[in-house]
VOGU-3710 file (C-alpha; in Angstrom, 3 decimals, decimal comma):
1> xxxxxxxxxx> 122,050/133,200/108,160  124,218/130,534/106,431  122,336/127,989/104,348  123,954/125,317/106,555  122,949/126,918/109,862  120,386/124,989/111,892  118,107/127,158/114,017  116,443/126,532/117,336  112,695/125,859/117,120  111,731/129,258/118,525
11> xxxxxxxxxx> 113,778/131,039/115,846  111,694/129,654/112,960  108,812/131,794/111,600  105,345/130,449/112,423  104,370/130,301/108,747  107,005/127,572/108,283  105,637/125,467/111,160  102,664/123,175/111,359  99,654/124,155/113,462  99,323/121,594/116,264
21> xxxxxxxxxx> 97,280/124,034/118,359  94,270/123,119/116,208  94,523/119,670/117,824  95,153/120,766/121,424  95,741/124,303/122,637  97,643/123,070/125,684  98,593/119,952/127,628  95,575/120,362/129,911  93,239/119,752/126,965  95,264/116,695/126,000
31> xxxxxxxxxx> 95,081/115,324/129,542  91,295/115,795/129,649  90,938/113,673/126,514  93,398/111,169/127,966  91,201/110,739/131,065  88,136/110,437/128,833  89,926/107,728/126,889  90,625/105,740/130,060  86,905/105,818/130,876  85,990/104,691/127,359
41> xxxxxxxxxx> 88,512/101,851/127,651  86,842/100,670/130,861  83,431/100,800/129,162  84,606/98,739/126,203  85,291/95,744/128,455  81,593/95,643/129,387  80,828/94,407/125,863  82,889/91,242/126,326  80,776/88,109/125,920  77,797/90,058/124,560
51> xxxxxxxxxx> 78,696/90,707/120,906  76,947/87,557/119,684  73,656/88,103/121,519  71,838/90,704/119,398  72,436/93,015/116,463  72,146/95,995/118,808  74,827/94,554/121,072  77,167/94,075/118,126  76,506/97,556/116,722  76,919/99,319/120,078
61> xxxxxxxxxx> 80,171/97,497/120,751  81,596/98,399/117,339  80,458/102,005/117,708  82,084/102,283/121,136  85,300/100,716/119,812  85,432/103,281/117,003  84,888/106,137/119,445  87,697/104,809/121,624  90,221/104,291/118,826  89,362/107,587/117,184
71> xxxxxxxxxx> 90,308/109,383/120,382  93,368/107,192/121,037  94,646/107,920/117,519  94,153/111,658/118,025  95,978/111,646/121,361  98,879/109,601/120,067  99,197/111,593/116,840  99,534/114,822/118,781  102,095/113,321/121,146  104,373/111,994/118,395
81> xxxxxxxxxx> 104,063/115,152/116,276  104,949/117,311/119,276  107,948/115,105/120,041  109,201/115,204/116,443  109,362/119,023/116,550  112,229/118,719/119,032  113,147/115,258/120,267  115,381/116,722/123,002  112,476/117,967/125,140  111,821/115,698/128,114
91> xxxxxxxxxx> 108,147/116,598/128,517  107,513/115,704/124,853  109,300/112,386/125,337  107,078/111,647/128,325  103,943/112,612/126,399  104,881/110,324/123,505  105,586/107,427/125,873  102,238/108,059/127,566  100,476/107,984/124,190  102,181/104,724/123,187
101> xxxxxxxxxx> 101,337/103,093/126,527  97,727/104,087/125,988  97,657/102,308/122,605  99,062/99,124/124,177  96,483/99,242/126,972  93,575/99,815/124,575  94,754/97,050/122,229  94,769/94,673/125,181  91,284/95,695/126,305  89,802/95,247/122,813
111> xxxxxxxxxx> 91,610/92,001/121,943  88,417/89,976/122,464  86,580/91,606/119,533  87,688/89,601/116,505  87,750/86,147/118,178  84,252/86,813/119,542  82,912/88,047/116,185  84,293/84,888/114,554  82,079/82,755/116,800  79,003/84,278/115,107
121> xxxxxxxxxx> 77,698/82,166/112,227  77,649/83,880/108,851  73,890/83,346/108,586  73,452/85,137/111,917  75,572/88,065/110,695  73,294/88,337/107,655  70,232/88,353/109,921  71,796/91,068/112,094  72,532/93,200/109,012  69,004/92,735/107,674
131> xxxxxxxxxx> 67,314/93,784/110,906  69,644/96,616/111,984  70,071/99,519/109,565  72,841/101,080/111,681  74,922/97,904/111,534  75,122/98,063/107,730  77,961/100,573/108,086  80,084/97,671/109,320  79,108/95,177/106,618  82,435/95,288/104,742
141> xxxxxxxxxx> 84,373/95,302/108,015  82,536/92,194/109,203  82,861/90,437/105,846  86,596/91,062/105,898  86,871/89,438/109,330  84,708/86,461/108,334  86,747/86,012/105,146  89,661/84,894/107,312  87,567/82,620/109,545  89,291/79,424/108,320
151> xxxxxxxxxx> 92,660/80,855/109,253  91,907/82,068/112,778  92,530/79,605/115,608  90,853/79,198/118,951  91,207/81,951/121,548  93,655/79,810/123,509  95,764/79,044/120,422  95,717/82,677/119,300  96,881/83,726/122,765  99,792/81,260/122,617
161> xxxxxxxxxx> 100,806/82,529/119,167  100,630/86,139/120,353  102,860/85,353/123,319  105,267/83,499/121,010  105,513/86,583/118,780  108,526/88,033/120,582  110,424/84,776/120,127  109,444/84,649/116,450  110,838/88,165/115,990  114,248/87,159/117,348
171> xxxxxxxxxx> 115,863/86,506/113,913  114,892/89,993/112,744  116,340/91,518/115,921  119,545/89,510/115,475  119,802/90,719/111,871  119,216/94,322/112,915  121,817/94,257/115,683  124,415/92,600/113,438  123,712/94,830/110,440  123,116/98,159/112,184
181> xxxxxxxxxx> 125,238/97,951/115,325  128,020/95,371/115,138  129,107/95,325/111,502  132,203/97,447/110,814  133,270/98,210/107,263  136,762/99,142/106,051  138,148/102,601/105,364  138,985/103,522/101,781  140,405/106,537/99,956  137,906/108,897/98,355
191> xxxxxxxxxx> 138,499/110,840/95,122  140,569/113,407/97,042  142,711/110,697/98,698  141,019/111,291/102,048  140,306/108,342/104,316  136,584/107,597/104,460  134,879/104,807/106,346  132,286/102,823/104,428  128,960/102,874/106,277  125,381/102,078/105,332
201> xxxxxxxxxx> 124,849/105,817/104,898  128,008/106,550/102,900  127,819/103,531/100,584  125,471/104,936/97,920  127,230/108,355/97,795  130,491/106,447/97,301  128,867/104,371/94,549  127,908/107,656/92,856  131,514/108,854/92,776  132,896/109,862/89,386
211> xxxxxxxxxx> 136,111/108,061/90,355  135,753/104,424/89,353  138,442/103,227/91,746  136,447/104,721/94,643  133,308/102,926/93,476  135,072/99,597/93,118  136,790/99,915/96,498  133,508/100,778/98,223  131,697/97,920/96,476  134,300/95,302/97,333
221> xxxxxxxxxx> 134,873/96,664/100,827  131,211/96,543/101,754  130,429/93,129/100,318  133,612/91,445/101,522  132,525/92,433/105,030  129,052/90,949/104,528  130,656/87,848/103,061  132,711/87,385/106,249  129,448/86,975/108,176  127,438/85,195/105,478
231> xxxxxxxxxx> 126,636/82,121/107,579  125,277/84,221/110,450  123,137/86,294/108,061  121,886/83,088/106,414  120,960/81,572/109,775  119,013/84,723/110,739  117,095/84,782/107,457  116,462/81,044/107,644  114,988/81,456/111,134  112,788/84,373/110,127
241> xxxxxxxxxx> 111,357/82,659/107,052  110,784/79,432/108,963  108,476/81,370/111,290  106,546/82,505/108,170  106,276/78,873/107,044  105,127/77,818/110,522  102,450/80,515/110,681  101,154/79,701/107,203  100,864/75,993/108,036  99,267/76,437/111,434
251> xxxxxxxxxx> 96,725/78,888/109,983  95,789/76,494/107,178  97,146/78,459/104,226  98,553/76,651/101,211  101,845/78,527/101,491  103,532/81,619/102,887  102,770/83,779/99,868  99,036/83,089/100,114  99,141/83,806/103,852  100,840/87,169/103,365
261> xxxxxxxxxx> 98,720/88,417/100,449  95,490/87,236/102,070  95,611/89,975/104,707  94,704/92,528/102,009  92,762/90,043/99,859  95,306/90,366/97,046  95,062/87,565/94,429  98,253/85,594/93,855  97,891/86,462/90,172  98,967/90,045/90,977
271> xxxxxxxxxx> 102,348/88,764/92,173  102,661/86,293/89,290  101,712/88,866/86,642  104,286/91,315/87,987  107,173/88,859/87,705  106,045/87,508/84,317  105,609/90,972/82,803  108,983/92,180/84,038  110,611/89,042/82,597  108,933/89,760/79,263
281> xxxxxxxxxx> 110,433/93,271/79,235  113,973/92,622/80,408  115,229/93,432/76,916  114,631/97,121/77,546  116,617/96,944/80,783  119,470/95,322/78,843  119,291/98,172/76,333  119,473/100,756/79,120  122,517/98,977/80,518  124,141/99,276/77,077
291> xxxxxxxxxx> 123,324/103,005/76,965  124,835/103,452/80,426  127,973/101,587/79,357  128,336/103,731/76,202  127,765/107,060/77,936  130,249/106,207/80,699  132,731/105,124/77,973  133,493/101,803/79,643  134,808/98,617/78,078  132,936/96,655/80,742
301> xxxxxxxxxx> 129,952/97,740/82,829  130,271/96,352/86,354  127,770/96,253/89,207  129,641/99,127/90,846  128,911/101,296/87,783  125,112/101,263/88,190  124,698/104,255/90,502  127,114/106,810/89,126  125,165/109,606/87,372  125,481/109,421/83,601
311> xxxxxxxxxx> 124,490/113,058/83,145  126,879/115,593/84,651  125,488/117,213/87,771  122,857/119,834/87,073  122,550/122,588/89,644  118,969/122,649/90,900  118,852/125,091/93,821  115,173/125,709/94,515  113,982/127,827/97,462  110,909/126,488/99,267
321> xxxxxxxxxx> 108,523/129,114/97,857  109,614/128,331/94,298  109,321/124,612/94,996  105,720/125,029/96,171  104,824/126,994/93,030  106,466/124,333/90,846  104,494/121,568/92,558  101,255/123,542/92,162  101,873/124,045/88,433  102,775/120,389/87,976
331> xxxxxxxxxx> 99,529/119,272/89,617  97,233/121,702/87,775  95,803/118,768/85,803  94,133/117,503/88,997  91,634/120,373/88,723  89,657/122,511/91,148  88,531/120,193/93,939  92,034/118,806/94,472  93,836/122,095/93,939  91,627/124,060/96,351
341> xxxxxxxxxx> 92,380/121,627/99,174  96,083/121,455/98,285  96,362/125,257/98,416  94,721/125,174/101,814  97,332/122,648/102,878  100,208/124,881/101,808  98,700/127,918/103,562  97,027/126,695/106,742  99,529/124,918/108,931  99,734/121,442/107,438
351> xxxxxxxxxx> 103,487/121,557/106,883  106,521/121,842/109,157  109,025/123,020/106,571  112,608/123,462/107,679  115,101/121,759/109,935  115,627/122,886/113,512  117,842/121,537/116,251  116,412/118,348/117,696  113,827/117,895/114,937  113,236/114,408/113,606
361> xxxxxxxxxx> 115,058/113,806/110,327  113,477/112,802/107,016  109,930/113,431/105,902  106,480/111,930/106,415  102,732/112,506/106,273  100,814/111,882/109,488  97,893/112,969/111,660  94,628/111,542/112,915  91,128/111,167/111,500  90,156/114,465/113,178
371> xxxxxxxxxx> 93,335/116,457/112,547  94,955/118,095/109,571  96,984/115,631/107,472  100,294/117,009/108,696  103,560/116,888/106,738  107,033/116,893/108,251  109,823/118,165/105,980  113,450/119,148/106,447  113,647/121,285/103,322  117,080/122,095/101,818
381> xxxxxxxxxx> 116,557/123,650/98,345  117,453/120,435/96,476  115,631/118,767/93,596  115,060/115,671/95,738  113,392/117,873/98,353  111,011/119,275/95,715  109,975/115,717/94,877  109,570/115,066/98,603  107,041/117,927/98,828  105,005/116,436/95,973
391> xxxxxxxxxx> 105,295/112,939/97,453  104,204/113,804/101,001  101,449/116,094/99,735  100,160/113,103/97,758  99,929/111,095/100,979  98,246/113,941/102,845  95,720/114,604/100,087  94,870/110,905/100,030  94,353/111,035/103,805  92,307/114,238/103,586
401> xxxxxxxxxx> 89,875/112,950/100,959  89,551/109,578/102,674  88,767/111,112/106,049  86,312/113,645/104,621  84,358/110,988/102,706  84,497/107,872/104,886  83,324/107,049/108,379  86,113/106,384/110,860  85,984/102,605/110,384  87,087/103,067/106,741
411> xxxxxxxxxx> 89,053/106,281/107,265  92,448/104,835/106,343  93,849/102,955/103,347  95,690/99,700/102,742  99,468/99,503/102,441  98,888/98,028/98,959  97,690/101,429/97,701  99,528/103,637/100,206  102,286/104,732/97,810  100,051/105,214/94,754
421> xxxxxxxxxx> 98,867/108,789/95,375  102,296/109,975/96,509  104,053/108,459/93,485  101,377/109,780/91,103  102,195/113,280/92,348  105,910/112,675/91,841  105,375/111,459/88,281  103,154/114,417/87,410  105,908/116,696/88,742  108,558/114,810/86,784
431> xxxxxxxxxx> 106,554/115,048/83,553  106,050/118,776/84,110  109,738/119,408/84,788  110,858/117,355/81,770  108,478/119,283/79,510  109,652/122,604/80,944  113,373/121,925/81,226  115,520/124,994/80,587  118,002/123,170/78,375  118,978/119,788/76,959
441> xxxxxxxxxx> 121,211/118,952/79,912  118,392/119,505/82,416  116,044/117,394/80,324  118,558/114,550/80,101  119,104/114,717/83,867  115,352/114,491/84,544  114,815/111,742/81,976  117,547/109,702/83,617  115,978/110,386/87,028  112,741/108,847/85,694
451> xxxxxxxxxx> 114,556/105,874/84,139  116,467/105,216/87,359  113,183/105,298/89,284  112,014/102,433/87,080  115,258/100,529/87,534  115,318/100,798/91,309  111,584/100,689/92,105  110,158/98,329/89,475  112,950/96,074/88,214  115,010/95,848/91,396
461> xxxxxxxxxx> 112,030/95,408/93,738  110,554/92,756/91,429  113,888/90,929/91,527  113,683/91,083/95,326  110,107/89,777/95,201  111,141/86,870/92,988  114,018/86,059/95,334  111,580/86,033/98,279  109,309/83,618/96,468  112,170/81,297/95,488
471> xxxxxxxxxx> 113,627/81,027/98,980  110,251/80,621/100,699  109,334/77,820/98,290  112,720/76,199/98,921  111,943/76,079/102,643  108,392/74,876/102,054  109,788/71,994/100,001  112,022/70,861/102,841  115,211/72,817/102,042  117,216/75,091/104,296
481> xxxxxxxxxx> 118,680/78,503/103,611  122,425/78,025/103,631  124,665/80,925/102,702  125,858/79,098/99,588  122,305/78,435/98,403  121,209/82,044/98,979  124,264/83,449/97,178  123,806/81,080/94,237  120,123/81,979/93,737  120,727/85,695/94,184
491> xxxxxxxxxx> 123,563/85,684/91,650  121,348/83,903/89,096  118,659/86,576/89,437  121,147/89,428/88,998  122,400/87,813/85,794  118,817/87,463/84,566  117,713/91,013/85,440  120,802/92,922/84,260  121,628/90,892/81,175  124,618/89,504/79,292
501> xxxxxxxxxx> 126,410/92,820/78,732  126,872/93,613/82,427  129,692/91,993/84,383  127,849/90,481/87,332  130,617/90,707/89,908  130,621/87,772/92,281  130,502/90,125/95,284  126,865/90,988/94,449  125,863/87,432/95,365  125,930/88,438/99,055
511> xxxxxxxxxx> 123,791/91,580/98,585  120,745/89,754/99,996  122,417/90,010/103,407  122,113/93,813/103,507  118,433/94,032/102,472  116,200/94,371/105,592  113,041/94,044/103,470  113,605/90,280/103,191  112,418/90,151/106,803  109,135/91,918/105,920
521> xxxxxxxxxx> 107,320/88,835/104,549  106,380/89,531/100,904  106,308/93,309/101,250  108,548/94,574/98,438  106,349/93,600/95,469  104,033/96,445/96,487  106,705/99,024/95,606  106,684/97,751/92,015  102,892/97,408/91,724  102,346/100,814/93,349
531> xxxxxxxxxx> 104,791/102,513/90,980  103,192/100,787/87,973  99,730/101,916/89,107  101,025/105,475/89,541  102,475/105,477/86,009  99,073/104,420/84,658  97,196/107,015/86,712  99,515/109,928/85,927  99,303/109,157/82,208  95,499/108,836/82,324
541> xxxxxxxxxx> 95,270/112,197/84,086  97,503/113,864/81,500  95,805/112,287/78,459  92,136/111,952/79,461  91,629/115,011/81,661  88,428/115,461/83,663  87,094/111,888/83,393  90,389/110,440/84,643  90,603/113,041/87,428  87,070/112,191/88,581
551> xxxxxxxxxx> 87,968/108,485/88,744  91,186/109,300/90,569  89,329/111,386/93,164  86,899/108,505/93,674  89,916/106,331/94,471  91,299/108,911/96,909  87,936/109,147/98,667  87,377/105,402/99,047  89,709/104,678/101,965  89,337/101,072/103,095
561> xxxxxxxxxx> 85,616/100,877/102,283  86,439/98,075/99,837  89,356/95,734/99,187  92,426/97,568/97,807  92,261/95,833/94,415  88,652/97,045/94,008  89,480/100,537/95,261  92,226/100,854/92,639  89,833/99,638/89,934  87,689/102,708/90,665
571> xxxxxxxxxx> 90,553/104,800/89,324  90,705/102,663/86,187  93,677/100,464/87,110  93,150/96,700/87,417  96,228/95,142/89,014  94,818/91,616/88,533  95,675/91,992/84,837  99,038/92,441/83,128  97,971/95,768/81,606  99,241/98,251/84,267
581> xxxxxxxxxx> 102,721/96,742/84,466  102,833/96,324/80,676  101,852/99,980/80,319  104,611/100,970/82,741  107,097/98,943/80,719  106,012/100,730/77,539  106,690/104,039/79,276  110,095/102,784/80,413  110,922/101,737/76,854  109,872/105,156/75,513
591> xxxxxxxxx> 112,028/106,957/78,081  115,079/104,845/77,257  114,595/105,527/73,518  114,202/109,276/74,099  117,230/109,415/76,369  119,307/107,385/73,903  118,428/109,741/71,049  119,212/112,891/73,040  122,423/111,847/74,799
//
């Protein structure tokens, strides 16, 4: 078979497919659980109005809710995994729709829980916990709800806000339709003088072209198009952020940033420390820009020169079996408990490995509390795909240890720590491959891969986070987000982050218009904090051995049994201090120095 040939599902060997039969052997079993779920959903309504009466009432209601959601999650997980195997199959589409409808129905039937719990006085909750040993399982869960008491409105007001949600999401939908559906970019000539249309998908490959004229044409073509619609994009972003301001005010938060970070109980100091520490270390970024300029032999380094590889392409063609062995060797430092489970994952139906016709693209880790932590891949022998294996296995191992060590109520983990385990695996793999590179060229390629990860995940995402803060504060102080204001502020930040020796082309001032994450309400800072935490953890594991591994496993096993900041502290990383980001910056500086000496 050709390496480019895509097979039908039934042509792929079973050992390269995940084992969904361990969830349900057939659709009849799924339907039996579905009917059971409908009965549980009816029963849950009987608790309405009774949660506040006695500790037994509260415990039984919470227990029944967990039983219901545990089954709902299992049913839906199976339905979406089965669909993703081959999205063309009508029966799988129907099953997935049925699973999603079930979630909506159950969410509606349980919507009374939190408002009703919030009517219980804190002193009464303490009495309930003291008299009912079973209820103590839910102590952290209840405390987390009560923590937000001052920011939850009456049932009537909450209902109005919920119904208004679709209207509030309109700016994001407008942005998505304009950006993803209606925007048309020009056609340019590629390095072989072929006509190629600029698209969201082709833009970065074009920016990686060795031909500078291609890069410049793609850069100017893309951003001139965004600039033509800058007022529409500004109006959409203005509308979206105004809804954030409205929600923060009506829920009695001091500002939008506090409102967003409060959901995971993240101190504002985490955000502030990130931006301050990156500012303090911009000198190293400037140095890397100078290295890039020198290696590319350019008189001027422009914004369209930032993505072109500065090490000639290295041919990494790695079959799946070799990739698995490489990942295993790279993660040997994680020791027996981790490695035993990981080997089980590679050998017992966790992973759906290769592409087939109709299969969902990309990669992810998924599953339910009671299933295997499944991994979807579309493996194609590339270096990036090897890193994808390590990354998704990190997610699945995190899920496995959480589910095996926590009750269902705490059997998941916060988005704040969600990328830590996956990135830790990637960095352990990167360190292993750098140390075992076959030649200088390979080592330089891998070193630059690591440096670019810092540039794009720490520096760039922190710049985005700072931009978010600036424009939210502008609105909160009575301003409005005009296109001119947004472009001016964004251009200033690019000049600050990339330094005096980079030509900050004016076209980059409109880049904010193509970043969907600005509609995610203070989300992007977590990419930078998560990467910084992973740098700290991977280095602790490599330097300190067993003690660091034990702490790391404690983190993986903690789920949501505590606030994410506290969970991460168990692994020895305190994101409320400047130390983790400072440590990451020291690593970045060391990598730039090493690369500069070798190149």
